Structures are given as structure tokens and as C-alpha cells.
C-alpha positions in Angstrom: 59.9 -15.0 14.5 57.4 -14.6 11.6 55.9 -17.8 10.3 53.4 -18.5 7.5 50.7 -21.1 7.8 49.1 -22.5 4.7 45.4 -21.8 4.1 42.9 -23.6 1.9 42.9 -22.6 -1.8 39.5 -20.8 -1.6 40.5 -18.6 1.4 38.7 -15.3 2.0 39.1 -12.9 4.9 36.1 -14.4 6.8 36.2 -18.0 5.5 39.5 -19.9 5.6 40.9 -23.1 7.0 44.5 -23.6 8.1 45.9 -26.7 6.3 49.1 -28.5 7.1 50.5 -28.4 3.5 49.3 -27.8 0.0 49.7 -30.6 -2.4 50.5 -29.7 -6.0 51.0 -31.5 -9.3 54.0 -30.5 -11.3 52.9 -28.5 -14.4 49.7 -27.1 -13.0 49.2 -23.5 -12.0 48.4 -23.0 -8.3 47.6 -20.1 -6.0 49.1 -20.4 -2.5 47.3 -18.7 0.4 49.0 -18.1 3.7 48.5 -16.3 7.0 51.4 -14.6 8.8 52.0 -15.2 12.5 54.4 -13.8 15.1 55.5 -16.7 17.2 56.9 -14.5 19.9 53.5 -13.0 20.6 51.4 -16.0 19.5 49.3 -13.7 17.3 48.6 -13.1 13.6 51.1 -10.7 12.2 49.8 -7.6 10.3 52.6 -5.8 8.5 52.2 -2.1 7.7 50.5 -1.1 4.4 54.0 -0.2 3.0 55.2 -3.8 3.4 56.5 -5.8 0.4 56.6 -9.6 1.1 58.9 -11.7 -1.0 58.6 -15.5 -0.9 61.6 -17.6 -1.9 61.0 -21.1 -3.1 63.3 -24.0 -3.9 63.7 -25.5 -7.3 64.5 -29.2 -8.0 68.0 -28.3 -9.4 69.1 -26.7 -6.1 68.5 -23.1 -7.0 65.7 -20.8 -5.8 63.3 -18.3 -7.2 61.2 -15.5 -5.6 57.6 -14.3 -5.9 56.1 -11.1 -4.5 53.1 -12.0 -2.3 49.9 -10.0 -2.5 48.0 -8.7 0.5 44.6 -8.6 -1.2 42.2 -8.9 1.7 41.4 -6.3 4.4 43.4 -8.5 6.7 47.0 -7.9 5.8 48.1 -11.0 7.7 46.7 -13.0 4.8 48.9 -13.2 1.7 48.8 -15.1 -1.6 50.9 -15.7 -4.7 50.4 -17.7 -7.9 52.8 -20.2 -9.4 52.6 -20.8 -13.1 52.7 -24.2 -14.9 56.3 -23.7 -15.7 57.2 -22.7 -12.1 55.5 -25.8 -10.6 57.3 -28.0 -13.0 60.6 -27.2 -11.4 59.3 -26.6 -7.8 60.8 -28.9 -5.3 58.2 -28.2 -2.5 58.8 -28.4 1.2 60.0 -25.2 2.9 59.9 -21.6 1.8 61.3 -18.4 3.3 59.8 -15.0 3.6 61.3 -11.5 3.5 59.1 -8.7 4.8 60.3 -5.3 3.7 58.2 -3.3 6.2 58.9 0.2 4.9 59.0 -0.9 1.2 62.4 0.6 0.8 64.8 -2.0 2.2 65.4 -0.1 5.5 63.5 -2.5 7.8 63.5 -6.2 6.8 62.0 -9.0 8.9 62.6 -12.7 7.9 60.2 -15.6 8.2 59.7 -19.2 7.3 57.1 -21.7 6.3 58.1 -25.3 6.9 56.8 -28.4 5.1 54.0 -26.4 3.4 54.3 -27.5 -0.2 54.0 -31.2 -1.1 54.7 -32.3 -4.7 52.4 -35.1 -5.8 53.8 -37.9 -8.0 51.3 -39.2 -10.5 51.5 -42.8 -11.7 49.6 -44.4 -14.5 48.7 -48.0 -14.5 
């Protein structure tokens, strides 16, 4: 199974820290960095260059929305995507699912998950 582990918000290919979850505030833009792992082999997972990774997130109204992850670094196991202010306003947090289209044409799809990786902060004023 492919899993994604959350990375710190300033991750680069040679400088990153795995974090348990990313805390976000509703209404703020965030960039989410993750690293892909193959749990069967206990190794990082490097998809082919033709791969298109789609991340599906849960909204607070029970629906979902999707983002295309970017493989920017030389290490294709590292991906990121950005959520706008409007998207984080409705983002529930928690789990997300991954769909890796390995050939980029829908002919070879692998599924993955990231559990408890986004945590919505509740701000209170006193």
C-alpha cells in the first residue's frame, strides 16, 4: 500500500522533517508537503515521471474535493499541493486519499492514504 507522510512546511529534497500532522487555521492558505512510501517494501515510493498524483480531501459538509500534487524536487517521492484560503475554510482535516495514475493516462492506477495528517485549529478570542 502507498501511504503519504506529512513533511514540514519548508521541506526541500535534502532538508525535511517528517511531522505527525499539519495544523492549519481555516481561511489561511497552506502548502502541504508529503513523502510517498510503499508499506509493503518499507521504502519510499518513487512513481514514474509520467505519474499524476491526485489528492482527495474532505470538506466539512461531507463532500470532497481534489487537488493535483506536484513532484517538484529531484526526488519524485516528495509531493506538495497548495490549498487556498477558500479551500481551508471548508476543509475538515483528518485523512486524505491518494490516486496515483502511473502512466498518466488512466491505465495503471495505484491508491494510497494519509491518515490523521491535517488538523484544523480552533481559534478562540478572550
